[in-house]
N, C-alpha and C positions, 0 to 999 in steps of 0.2 A: 337195606338188604345186605346180608353178610357177603363180603367179597365182591360179588358181581354188580353191586349197586354202582360201582365206579366204571363198569364196562358198558352201561347202557348207551352212552353216546356212540359207541361202535355198533351195537346191535340196532340202533335206531336207523341206521343207514340201509337196512334191508328188510324184506318181508320173507318169511320162511316159505320156501317152495312147496314143501309137503302140505302146508296149511291150504294152499290154493289147490293142490292136487286132490286133497280130501274133499274140499268144498265142491270142486267140479264133479267128483264122483257122487257125492251126496246129492247134489243138485240133479244130476242125470237120473239117479235112482228115484228121487222123489217126484220127478216130473214124468216118468215113464207111465204108459197106460196101466191102470190098476188091475186090468184083467189078465195081465201077464206077470210072470215072476219079475220083481224089480229089485229085490234086496240082495246084495252080495252075501255070500256065505258068512256065517258068524261063528266065532269060537265060543266055547262054553261060557265066557264072561259076557257075551253079548256084543263085543266090539267087532267092528268091521274088519275082515281079514285083509291081508296085504295083496290079495289077488282081486281086489275091487276093480271096477272098470278102469282101464288104463287111461291116464290123462297126463302122461309124463311131460314135464316142462323142460326136459333136456333132450330134444330130438337128435337123431343122428345127423352128422354133417351131410350135405352142405348147410351153411348158415342161411338165414333168411336173405332173399334176393333184394336188389336195389328197388325193385317195384314194390315189394312187400314192405320194405322200410319206408318208402314214400307214403304208402297207404297208412301205415302205423303212425307216422308223424302227423298226417292229416287228421287222424281220429282223436288226437289228443285234445283238440279244442272242443269237440262234441262231448267227450268224456268229462272234460273239465266243467262244462255246463251242467251235465248230469250231477256231478259231485257237488257243485254249488247248490243246485236245487234240492238235492237230497239232504244236505247238511244245513242249509240256510246260511252258509258262510259265503260272503260275496266274492266275486272275481274282481280284484283290484288292478291286476296287470297280467299280461300274457306270461305263460310259463315256458321258459326255454326247455328245449329237449335235446337229447343226445343218444346215439346208439353206442353202446359199450361192448367190448369183448370180454370174455371171461378173464383173460390175463389182466386187462385194465381194472376190472373190478377187484381182483385179488391184490393188485399193486396198490390200489386205493385203500383197501382195508389194512394192508400191511404197513402202509405209510402212517396211518393214524395210530396203529398199535406200537410202532417203533419210535414214535416221538417220545422224548425223555419223560414227560409227565405221565403219559399213558403207560409207558413201559414200567415205570416205578410203581404205579398203581396196580398194574397187572401182577407184578412180583409180590407185592404185599397181599393182594387178594388171594393169590395162589396158596401162600403159606397159611393164611388164616383159614381158608376152606379145608386145607389138609389137617390143620389142628383140630377143627371141629369134626373131622371124619366125613366130610361131605364129598370129597374127591380123594382117590387113592394117593398114597404118599409118592408113588413113582409117576404120577400123571403130569404131562407137559401141557399146561393150560394154554399157553400162547400158540403152540403148534396145533392144538385141537381147535381153537377158535378160528384160526385161518382155514382149517380144513372144513369145519362145519359151515362157515359162512360161504366158502366157495361152493359147497354142496347145495346149500339151501337158498342162496340169494335168487330172487325172482324179479328184482327191480328195486330201485331206490331213488329217493329224492334227496338231493344235497342242499341243505338249507343255507350253506355258506355261498355256494355258487348260484343258488336259485335255479337249479337244473333238475329235471326229471330224467333219469337214466333208464333207457330201455336196453334190452339185451339181444345181441345178434345171434344167439343160439337158441332162442325161445320162439316157438310158433306165434305168429302175430295174433291169432284169435285168442290164444291162451294168455297173451300179455295184456289184453284189454281190461279184464277184471283187475289185474295187478295195477294197471294205470289208474283205475278208479280209486284204488287204495292210496297209491302214491300221490295222486293229484289232490286227494283230501289233505295230505300233509302240506302240499303247496298252499292250499287255501288256509289251513291253520297258520302257516307261516306268514301269509300276507296280512292276516287280521291280528295275530298276537305275537309274532316273532318267536319261532320255535326255539332257537338257540337260547335266547334270553329267558324265555319262559321256563325252559328245562333247567337252566342254570340256577334258578331260584331255589331249587331243591337239591342241588348237586355239589354243595360245598365239600371240599376234601378236608375232612376233620383231622387227618394225620398232620396236615400242614399247620394246624393251630396249636400243636403241642399240648400243653397241659391246661390251657385256659378254655376248655370246652364247657359249654353250658347245656342244661337240659333241653333248651330250645334247639341247639345244634343237633343233638341226638334225634329229636323229633323231625327236624328238617332232613335228616339223612334218609328217612323213609319217604319223604316227599317226592324225590326224583323217581322212585319206583312207581309210586301212585300216579304221578304225572305221565310217566311213560305208558301206563295202562290206559289213561285217557286218550292219549295221542293215537295209540294203536287200536284201541277199542272203537273209536269213532271211525277210523279208516276201515275196520272190518265191517262195521254196519253198512257203510257206503258200498263196499265191495259186494256184500251179499245182496243189497238192494239193486245194484247194477245188474247182477246176474238174474235176479227175479223180475226185473222190470218188464221183459217181454210177456210175462204171464199176468201182469197187472197186480202182482202181489209185492209185499215187502217183508222185511225181517220179522216184524211183529205178527204178521199173518201166517208165517211159515216156521213155527217153532221146531218142526221135525228136521228142517235143514240145519238149524243151529245145533240141535242135540246130536245129530249125526256127525257134524263137524267136530264138536267138542269131544265126542267119544274117540274119534280118530286122531286127535291132536297129539297124544302122547305115544301113539303106536308107531308112527313113521310109515314110510312106503318102501317098496322094494329097491328104489334107487336112493335111499337115504341111510346108508349104513353108518355114517358118522353120527347121525342123530340117534339112530336106534341103539348104538353101542355105548352111548354116553352115560355117565353116572346119573342117577335119578335127579339130583339137584340141578345139574346143568340142563337136562331135558326140560324140567319144569320151569326153570328160570328163563329159558329161551322162549317158551310159549306163554309164560305168565301174562305179559301185557296184551297178547292177542286173545287168550282164552278167558281170563278173568275180566279183562278190559271189555270184551264183547258183552259178557253178562252184566257188567256194571252199566254200560251204556244202554243196554236193553231195559234195565230197571228204570233208568232216568227217562227214557223215551215213554215208557208206560205211565209214569207218574206225571211228568211235566211237558212231554212232547219235545219237538225238535229244538226249541230255544233252550230248554233246560239241559238237554243232552249234548248240545254242541257249544254254542257261544257261552251259555250260562255256566257250564262247568269249567271253562277256561277262566272265567271271572271269579269263580268260587271253587277252586280245585280241592280234591280230597287230599288228605295229609298222611295217609298210611295204607299199607297193604291190607289192613283190617277193613278199612272203608271200601276198598276195591272188592275184596273177597266176600264181604257182607254189606251189600249196598244199603241195606236198611239203616246201618249205623251212620252212613253219610246223610241219607235222607232225613233221619231223625235228629241230626245235629249232635250226635254223641261226641263228648269231649273227654278223653282220658287224661287224668292228671299225670304230668311228666314225672318220671322216677328221679328222685334226688341223686346227685352224683357225689362221690367222695372228693376230697381234696387230693387229686392224683399226685401232686408234687410231694405231699407228706407221706403218702402210702408207698410210692414207688421211688424212693430215694436212690436205690441202687440199680435202677433200670432206666432205659431210654424208651420213649414211646415209639412203637412200630406202626400200629394202626388202631383205629377206634371206629365204632359204628353201631348202628341200631341192629337189633335182632328182632325183626317184626313178626307179625302173625304168619306171613308166608314162610319165613325162615324156620320158625318152630314147627310149622306143618311139615316142612321137609325133614327136619331133624327127627321128628316122631315117625314119619313115613319110612325114613331110612332104617331106623332101629327098632320099630315096633309094628310097622305095616300101615297100609293106607286107611283101614277102618279105624284103627286107634287114632290116627291123625285127624280124620274127619270128626271124630267124637270130641277130641281134646282141643284142637286149635282155636275154636271160638271162645275158649276160656282164657286165652292170652290177654294180658292187660298192660304189657310193657316189657322192654328188655334192651340191653346194650352189652357190647363187649369192649374190652380194653386189652390190647396185645402189646407186649414189651420185650425188649432184648436186654440181657444183662450187660451192665457197663464193665464189670470186671472180666467177663468171659464172653466175648462176642460170638464164640462158637457154641454157646449153650443153647438148648432148645428154646423155642419161642414160648414165652410165658403168656398166660391168658387168664383174665378174669371175666366172668359172664354172670350177669344178674338178670333175673326175669321175675315178673310179677303176674299173678294169676287171679281169677275171679274169686277163689276161695281156697282155704288151706288144703282141702282134698285134692283139688286140681294141681296145686303146687307139689304135693307129695307124690302124685301120680307121675308128673313130669320128672321129678327128681329121680324116681325109680327107673324110668326109661333112660335118662341120661347116664345113670350108673351102669345099666346094662350095656350101654354103648362102649364102655371102656374095654371090654373083652374083645371087641371088634376093632377098636381104634389103636390099641397097643398090643405089642407082642406078649408083654407080661403085665398083669394088673392084679395085685394081691391086696386084699383089704387088711388093714392093720389098726390096732388100737394100743396106745402106750408102747409102741415098738414091737408088739406081738401080732403074729398073723391070726386072722379070724376066718375060719372056714365058712364061707357063705356062698350059696348057689344063687348067683344074681338072676338066673332065668326064672327063679321062683319068687323073686321079690316083686310085689305089685305096688307097694307104696313105700316111701322113704321119708322119714322125718328126723330132725336132729342133725348132728354133725358126724360125718363119716369120711374116712381117709383111705386112700389106696397108694401103693408104691408101684411105679412103672419105670420102664427104661428111660423115660424122660423126666423123672422126678415125681414129686408128690402130686396127687389129685385129691382135692377136698370138696365135698358136696354138702351144703348145709341147706336144709329146708325148714323154714320157720314161718308160721302163719301163712300168708299168701305169697311169700317170696322165696326164691331159690337162688343161692349164690354158689358159683363154681370157681375154684382156683386150680389152675393146672400149671405145673412146672414153675411155680413161684416159691420163694423161701417162706419159712414159717412166720417170720415177723410181718412180712407183707400180707400174708393170708389173715393173720390175726387182726391187723389194722382194718383190712377190708371187712371182716366179720363185725368189728365194732361199729364201723360207720354205716354199713349197709342195713344193719338191724337196729340201729339206734332209734329209739322212740322219741 
C-alpha cells in the first residue's frame, strides 16, 4: 500500500472508536421491536446520519470507578472464553490486563512514531502520498496520526508486552465488545505470534536499495492483506459477542454488517479528526476492518470457522485484491509479478528514496480521489499489478521528489481509461500543468478526455510529467530527467 503500508504496526495497536459506536447503534436499531420506528434518519444517499442513537465511547468525567475497574478486569476471562469458542483459537495462557489513561495511550503511540525507524518511514510515506496527490501538500501526517489515534482509540492489545489495555475514560459496558475484539488479537498472538506473522509481509524495501525483486514488491502488499485478516477476524468476534444474547451470529444478521459498513466512512459527531481527513487516510484507516470483515465473512460461508480463522493464518492472502475480492483468494488466483527494470542503470543520477507496491486498494483510492467513487468501483477490479519507485537527485538534493509508477490492467481499454484519469489528476495536483509536444504547448481540455493511449507529456512547476499507455500497461514518470524517462520506457515496454 502506498505510503501507509509502513504505518500499520502503529494502527494495529488500536481499534477505531467510531466503528464500535456505529456497531452499537446499528445493533440497537436492528434489535428494537419492529412495530416501532427503529431506523435512524437517513440522508439522500441512504447512509445513517450522525444523529443516530448516541453511544459515545468518551463519556464525561469522572472516569470509571475502582469498583467498575475491578468488574471490568473480572470480565476479561469470560470474554476471552467467548472469543476462543467463537474463533476456534485455543487459550494457551492467561492474558494480562491493564487500565490505561488517555495520556498513557497517546504517549505510547508517540513513542512508537518517534523511534528513528518509524520516524524515517513516516517522512518518506508523507512525501510519496503528497506526490501522488493523496494528501494535501501542506498536510502534517505525523501530527494528524497522533490526533486521529487519540480520538479513535477504544482499546488495544500490545503483542510485545502481551497485555490487553482497557481505557479509564470509557464506560465499562461499552468496553466489553471492544475487549472481545482485542482478546481475539491475544488469541491470534498465542497461536501464531502476531509480530512475527505480520513482519513476514512488512519488509522495508527502501532499505534494500536497488536490489529489489518482483517478489519483494509482491510482499509489500502482504502486510496490508495480513492486517485485514487480523482485524477482520476480530470484527467477526466483536459482532458475534454483541449478537450472542439473541442466539444469532454475524452470518445470520447481514443487516447489522451492512449498517456498520455504511457508517464506517461517515464518522460520528465526536470524530472530527476522522471526518475531516483526506479520502485516502479515512479509507486506509478503516480498510482492515471494513474489507477484512467482508473477507472473513466470505471464508466463514465457504469453509466455516477453521478456514476463516486458523486456516487463513496458515494460508494468508497476498494482496489487497484478494481482500477486496475474496473470490480471487478462494479460487487461488495468481497474478504474474510485473518485471522490474535494472534500477541502477536507469537511475544513475538519483538516490533511492522509497519503493513499494501500488495495489488494488491504492488504485481504487486514486480513481476515487480524481474521478469519483462510482468510477473507482467500476475500474479497480481490472487492476493486475503495480509499483512505484521514488528518487532524489544526487546533484540537487533540494530538487522535487522524482517518481516512476507502472501499472498493469486486465486489457488495453482499462489501461487507457486509467491513464486518462491519471492525466486529469495533474490539474489538481500541480499549480501549473500544460501539455506539450516537441516543446510546443498543446491546448487540451483534460476534463473531456476519457481514454489516453500513446505517449503524452506535461510541464509543471516540479518538472516534466510523462504518461505512456501501451497495451495493458501504463507508465508514469514525474520530475525525472528525459534520459531516465526514456530508459524506463524502453525497459517497461520491452517485449
